[in-house]
C-alpha positions in Angstrom: 2.8 -20.4 22.5 3.7 -17.6 20.0 2.8 -19.8 17.1 -0.9 -20.0 18.5 -1.4 -16.2 18.4 -4.0 -15.1 15.8 -3.1 -12.4 13.1 -4.8 -9.8 15.0 -2.7 -10.4 18.2 0.5 -10.5 16.1 -0.3 -7.4 14.4 -1.0 -5.5 17.8 2.3 -6.8 19.1 4.2 -5.7 16.1 2.6 -2.1 16.4 3.5 -2.3 20.1 7.1 -3.3 19.3 7.5 -0.4 16.7 6.1 2.3 18.9 8.4 1.2 21.5 11.5 1.5 19.3 10.2 4.9 18.0 9.4 6.3 21.4 12.8 5.3 22.8 14.6 6.9 19.9 12.6 10.1 20.2 13.6 10.3 23.9 17.2 10.1 23.0 17.0 13.2 20.8 17.8 16.7 22.1 15.3 19.4 21.4 17.5 20.9 18.8 17.7 17.5 17.1 13.9 17.2 17.2 13.3 20.5 15.5 16.1 19.8 12.9 14.4 16.4 12.1 10.9 17.8 12.0 12.1 20.4 9.3 14.5 18.2 7.4 12.3 15.0 6.9 11.8 14.3 3.3 8.2 13.8 4.0 7.9 17.2 5.7 5.6 19.9 4.3 7.9 22.0 1.8 5.7 24.9 2.4 6.7 25.2 5.9 9.7 27.8 6.6 12.9 26.2 7.8 12.9 28.4 10.9 11.6 26.4 13.8 10.1 29.5 15.5 8.2 30.3 12.3 7.4 26.7 11.6 6.0 26.2 15.1 3.5 29.1 14.4 2.4 27.4 11.3 2.3 23.8 12.3 0.2 21.7 14.6 1.9 19.8 17.3 0.5 16.5 15.8 2.2 17.3 12.3 5.6 17.8 14.1 5.1 14.4 15.9 4.1 12.8 12.8 7.2 14.1 11.0 9.5 13.0 13.9 7.9 9.7 13.9 8.5 9.1 10.1 12.0 10.3 10.3 12.8 8.0 13.4 11.0 5.1 11.7 13.1 5.7 8.6 16.4 5.7 10.6 15.6 2.7 12.5 14.6 0.6 9.3 11.9 -1.2 11.1 11.0 -4.6 9.6 7.9 -5.1 7.7 5.2 -6.8 9.5 5.7 -10.1 7.5 9.5 -10.0 8.3 8.8 -9.2 11.9 6.0 -11.9 12.3 8.6 -14.6 11.0 11.2 -13.4 13.4 8.9 -13.1 16.4 7.5 -16.6 15.9 11.1 -18.0 15.9 12.0 -16.0 19.1 9.1 -14.2 20.9 11.3 -13.3 23.9 13.6 -11.2 21.8 10.7 -8.8 21.0 8.5 -9.1 24.1 11.0 -7.4 26.3 10.9 -4.4 23.9 7.1 -3.9 24.0 5.4 -1.2 25.9 2.3 -3.3 26.8 4.7 -6.2 28.0 7.0 -4.0 29.9 7.1 -5.1 33.6 5.0 -3.0 36.0 6.8 -3.2 39.3 3.8 -1.6 41.3 1.2 -3.7 39.4 -0.8 -0.4 38.9 -0.6 0.0 35.2 -3.5 -1.0 33.2 -3.0 -2.5 29.7 -3.5 -0.1 26.9 -5.1 -2.8 24.9 -8.3 -4.3 26.0 
């Protein structure tokens, strides 16, 4: 069945899987770790001061989230879409249990985030 999926659907599943991995890791981090990573990420804006209280005043929430996401993505060493696709087609169940859109909804109330 997975081999019948089009490239667009495989890409959607890849991004879903990556987002799930990053989300889980972010939820494991303490507030102090989140601040530290936001300030120490090599892709962080060097113009921002290292003090989180000052940095918060100079940075938008989305900038912090972007930095944290990049930091966690680097830590997790997520595979390229080409490598992921190859592995997914070999064993879809290994990845599908780790996708937000594929997660079981016990109450049956969640709508899919993807049309």
